[in-house]
TIRO-2110 file (N, C-alpha, C; in Angstrom, 1 decimal):
// TIRO-2110
-28.4, 78.8, 78.4, N, 1, A
-28.8, 80.1, 77.8, CA, 1, A
-27.7, 81.1, 78.2, C, 1, A
-27.3, 81.9, 77.3, N, 2, A
-26.3, 82.9, 77.5, CA, 2, A
-27.0, 84.3, 77.8, C, 2, A
-26.5, 85.0, 78.8, N, 3, A
-27.0, 86.3, 79.1, CA, 3, A
-25.8, 87.2, 79.1, C, 3, A
-26.0, 88.5, 78.9, N, 4, A
-24.9, 89.5, 78.9, CA, 4, A
-24.8, 90.2, 80.2, C, 4, A
-23.6, 90.4, 80.7, N, 5, A
-23.4, 91.2, 81.8, CA, 5, A
-23.4, 92.7, 81.4, C, 5, A
-24.3, 93.5, 82.1, N, 6, A
-24.4, 94.9, 81.7, CA, 6, A
-24.0, 95.8, 82.9, C, 6, A
-23.7, 97.0, 82.6, N, 7, A
-23.4, 98.0, 83.7, CA, 7, A
-24.6, 98.7, 84.1, C, 7, A
-24.9, 98.8, 85.4, N, 8, A
-26.0, 99.6, 86.0, CA, 8, A
-25.4, 100.5, 87.0, C, 8, A
-25.2, 101.7, 86.7, N, 9, A
-24.5, 102.6, 87.6, CA, 9, A
-23.1, 102.2, 87.8, C, 9, A
-22.7, 102.0, 89.1, N, 10, A
-21.3, 101.5, 89.4, CA, 10, A
-21.3, 100.0, 89.5, C, 10, A
-22.4, 99.3, 89.3, N, 11, A
-22.5, 97.8, 89.5, CA, 11, A
-22.6, 97.1, 88.2, C, 11, A
-22.5, 95.8, 88.2, N, 12, A
-22.8, 95.0, 87.1, CA, 12, A
-24.0, 94.2, 87.3, C, 12, A
-24.7, 93.8, 86.3, N, 13, A
-26.0, 93.1, 86.4, CA, 13, A
-26.1, 92.1, 85.3, C, 13, A
-26.9, 91.0, 85.5, N, 14, A
-27.3, 90.1, 84.5, CA, 14, A
-28.8, 90.0, 84.5, C, 14, A
-29.4, 90.1, 83.3, N, 15, A
-30.8, 90.1, 83.1, CA, 15, A
-31.4, 88.7, 83.3, C, 15, A
-32.6, 88.6, 83.7, N, 16, A
-33.2, 87.3, 83.9, CA, 16, A
-34.3, 87.1, 82.7, C, 16, A
-34.2, 86.1, 81.9, N, 17, A
-35.1, 85.9, 80.8, CA, 17, A
-36.6, 85.9, 81.3, C, 17, A
-37.4, 86.6, 80.5, N, 18, A
-38.8, 86.8, 80.9, CA, 18, A
-39.5, 85.5, 81.2, C, 18, A
-39.3, 84.4, 80.4, N, 19, A
-40.0, 83.1, 80.6, CA, 19, A
-39.6, 82.5, 81.9, C, 19, A
-38.3, 82.6, 82.3, N, 20, A
-37.9, 82.1, 83.6, CA, 20, A
-38.4, 82.9, 84.7, C, 20, A
-38.4, 84.2, 84.6, N, 21, A
-38.9, 85.1, 85.6, CA, 21, A
-40.4, 84.8, 85.9, C, 21, A
-41.1, 84.6, 84.8, N, 22, A
-42.5, 84.3, 85.0, CA, 22, A
-42.7, 83.0, 85.7, C, 22, A
-41.9, 82.0, 85.3, N, 23, A
-42.0, 80.6, 85.9, CA, 23, A
-41.8, 80.6, 87.4, C, 23, A
-40.7, 81.4, 87.8, N, 24, A
-40.4, 81.4, 89.2, CA, 24, A
-41.0, 82.6, 90.0, C, 24, A
-41.9, 83.3, 89.3, N, 25, A
-42.6, 84.4, 89.8, CA, 25, A
-41.7, 85.5, 90.4, C, 25, A
-40.6, 85.8, 89.7, N, 26, A
-39.8, 87.0, 90.1, CA, 26, A
-40.5, 88.3, 89.5, C, 26, A
-40.5, 89.3, 90.3, N, 27, A
-41.1, 90.6, 89.9, CA, 27, A
-40.1, 91.7, 90.0, C, 27, A
-40.2, 92.7, 89.2, N, 28, A
-39.4, 93.9, 89.3, CA, 28, A
-39.5, 94.5, 90.7, C, 28, A
-38.3, 94.8, 91.3, N, 29, A
-38.3, 95.4, 92.7, CA, 29, A
-38.3, 94.3, 93.8, C, 29, A
-38.5, 93.1, 93.5, N, 30, A
-38.5, 92.0, 94.5, CA, 30, A
-37.1, 91.8, 95.0, C, 30, A
-37.0, 91.6, 96.3, N, 31, A
-35.7, 91.3, 96.9, CA, 31, A
-35.4, 89.8, 96.7, C, 31, A
-34.1, 89.5, 96.4, N, 32, A
-33.7, 88.1, 96.2, CA, 32, A
-32.4, 87.9, 97.1, C, 32, A
-32.2, 86.6, 97.4, N, 33, A
-31.0, 86.3, 98.1, CA, 33, A
-30.0, 85.8, 97.1, C, 33, A
-28.7, 86.2, 97.2, N, 34, A
-27.7, 85.8, 96.3, CA, 34, A
-26.6, 85.1, 97.1, C, 34, A
-26.3, 83.9, 96.7, N, 35, A
-25.2, 83.1, 97.4, CA, 35, A
-24.1, 83.0, 96.3, C, 35, A
-22.9, 83.0, 96.8, N, 36, A
-21.7, 82.9, 95.9, CA, 36, A
-21.0, 81.6, 96.2, C, 36, A
-20.4, 81.0, 95.2, N, 37, A
-19.5, 79.9, 95.3, CA, 37, A
-18.3, 80.2, 94.5, C, 37, A
-17.3, 80.7, 95.2, N, 38, A
-16.1, 81.2, 94.6, CA, 38, A
-15.3, 80.1, 93.9, C, 38, A
-15.3, 78.9, 94.5, N, 39, A
-14.5, 77.8, 93.9, CA, 39, A
-15.2, 77.4, 92.6, C, 39, A
-16.5, 77.4, 92.5, N, 40, A
-17.1, 77.1, 91.2, CA, 40, A
-17.4, 78.3, 90.4, C, 40, A
-17.1, 79.5, 90.8, N, 41, A
-17.4, 80.7, 90.1, CA, 41, A
-18.8, 80.8, 89.7, C, 41, A
-19.7, 80.6, 90.7, N, 42, A
-21.2, 80.6, 90.5, CA, 42, A
-21.9, 81.5, 91.4, C, 42, A
-23.1, 81.9, 91.0, N, 43, A
-24.0, 82.6, 91.8, CA, 43, A
-25.3, 81.8, 91.9, C, 43, A
-26.0, 81.8, 93.0, N, 44, A
-27.3, 81.2, 93.2, CA, 44, A
-28.2, 82.3, 93.6, C, 44, A
-29.3, 82.5, 92.8, N, 45, A
-30.2, 83.6, 93.1, CA, 45, A
-31.6, 82.9, 93.4, C, 45, A
-32.1, 83.3, 94.6, N, 46, A
-33.4, 82.7, 95.0, CA, 46, A
-34.3, 83.7, 95.7, C, 46, A
-35.6, 83.5, 95.7, N, 47, A
-36.4, 84.5, 96.4, CA, 47, A
-36.0, 84.7, 97.8, C, 47, A
-36.2, 85.9, 98.3, N, 48, A
-35.8, 86.2, 99.7, CA, 48, A
-36.6, 85.4, 100.7, C, 48, A
-37.8, 85.0, 100.3, N, 49, A
-38.6, 84.2, 101.3, CA, 49, A
-38.0, 82.9, 101.6, C, 49, A
-37.1, 82.4, 100.7, N, 50, A
-36.4, 81.1, 100.9, CA, 50, A
-35.1, 81.3, 101.8, C, 50, A
-34.8, 82.4, 102.3, N, 51, A
-33.6, 82.7, 103.0, CA, 51, A
-33.5, 81.8, 104.2, C, 51, A
-34.6, 81.6, 105.0, N, 52, A
-34.6, 80.9, 106.2, CA, 52, A
-34.6, 79.4, 106.0, C, 52, A
-34.9, 78.9, 104.8, N, 53, A
-34.9, 77.5, 104.5, CA, 53, A
-33.5, 76.9, 104.4, C, 53, A
-33.3, 75.7, 104.9, N, 54, A
-32.0, 75.1, 104.9, CA, 54, A
-31.6, 74.7, 103.4, C, 54, A
-30.4, 74.9, 103.1, N, 55, A
-29.9, 74.5, 101.8, CA, 55, A
-28.4, 74.2, 101.9, C, 55, A
-27.9, 73.6, 100.9, N, 56, A
-26.5, 73.3, 100.9, CA, 56, A
-25.7, 74.5, 100.6, C, 56, A
-24.8, 74.8, 101.4, N, 57, A
-24.0, 76.1, 101.3, CA, 57, A
-22.8, 75.9, 100.4, C, 57, A
-22.3, 77.0, 99.9, N, 58, A
-21.0, 76.9, 99.1, CA, 58, A
-19.9, 76.2, 99.9, C, 58, A
-19.9, 76.5, 101.2, N, 59, A
-18.8, 75.9, 102.0, CA, 59, A
-18.9, 74.4, 102.1, C, 59, A
-20.2, 73.9, 102.0, N, 60, A
-20.4, 72.5, 102.0, CA, 60, A
-19.8, 71.9, 100.8, C, 60, A
-20.0, 72.5, 99.6, N, 61, A
-19.5, 72.0, 98.4, CA, 61, A
-18.0, 72.0, 98.3, C, 61, A
-17.4, 73.1, 98.9, N, 62, A
-16.0, 73.1, 99.0, CA, 62, A
-15.4, 72.0, 99.8, C, 62, A
-16.1, 71.8, 101.0, N, 63, A
-15.7, 70.7, 101.9, CA, 63, A
-15.8, 69.3, 101.1, C, 63, A
-16.9, 69.1, 100.4, N, 64, A
-17.2, 67.9, 99.7, CA, 64, A
-16.1, 67.6, 98.7, C, 64, A
-15.8, 68.7, 97.9, N, 65, A
-14.7, 68.6, 96.9, CA, 65, A
-13.4, 68.2, 97.5, C, 65, A
-13.1, 68.8, 98.7, N, 66, A
-11.8, 68.5, 99.3, CA, 66, A
-11.8, 67.0, 99.8, C, 66, A
-12.8, 66.6, 100.4, N, 67, A
-12.9, 65.2, 100.9, CA, 67, A
-12.9, 64.2, 99.8, C, 67, A
-13.6, 64.5, 98.7, N, 68, A
-13.7, 63.7, 97.5, CA, 68, A
-12.3, 63.5, 96.9, C, 68, A
-11.5, 64.6, 96.9, N, 69, A
-10.2, 64.5, 96.3, CA, 69, A
-9.2, 63.8, 97.2, C, 69, A
-9.3, 64.0, 98.5, N, 70, A
-8.5, 63.4, 99.5, CA, 70, A
-8.7, 61.9, 99.6, C, 70, A
-9.9, 61.4, 99.5, N, 71, A
-10.3, 60.0, 99.6, CA, 71, A
-10.8, 59.4, 98.3, C, 71, A
-10.3, 59.9, 97.2, N, 72, A
-10.8, 59.4, 95.9, CA, 72, A
-10.6, 57.9, 95.7, C, 72, A
-9.4, 57.4, 96.1, N, 73, A
-9.0, 56.0, 95.9, CA, 73, A
-9.9, 55.1, 96.8, C, 73, A
-10.1, 55.5, 98.0, N, 74, A
-11.0, 54.7, 99.0, CA, 74, A
-12.4, 54.7, 98.5, C, 74, A
-12.9, 55.9, 98.0, N, 75, A
-14.3, 56.0, 97.5, CA, 75, A
-14.5, 55.0, 96.3, C, 75, A
-13.5, 55.0, 95.4, N, 76, A
-13.6, 54.1, 94.2, CA, 76, A
-13.6, 52.7, 94.6, C, 76, A
-12.7, 52.3, 95.6, N, 77, A
-12.7, 50.9, 96.1, CA, 77, A
-14.0, 50.5, 96.7, C, 77, A
-14.6, 51.4, 97.5, N, 78, A
-15.9, 51.1, 98.1, CA, 78, A
-17.0, 50.9, 97.1, C, 78, A
-16.9, 51.7, 96.1, N, 79, A
-17.9, 51.7, 95.0, CA, 79, A
-17.9, 50.4, 94.2, C, 79, A
-16.7, 49.7, 94.2, N, 80, A
-16.6, 48.5, 93.5, CA, 80, A
-17.0, 47.3, 94.3, C, 80, A
-17.3, 47.4, 95.6, N, 81, A
-17.7, 46.3, 96.4, CA, 81, A
-19.2, 46.0, 96.3, C, 81, A
END
């Protein structure tokens, strides 16, 4: 689904489709946690109540990508065994 980036004061915002907001129970005024993944140019938005829960961080994905690139040949050889 495509959403438009809009200006709100001095900030930029992306609207959340009503069906999705209803499904995940997002409400106007609710605080959310926003994580950034600069290497993938992505944002992850989740309810603030999930902040304390463990999740994979953007740093982990950066590390995984680095390791995967560095050991690509070895990983492919192991996969063939």
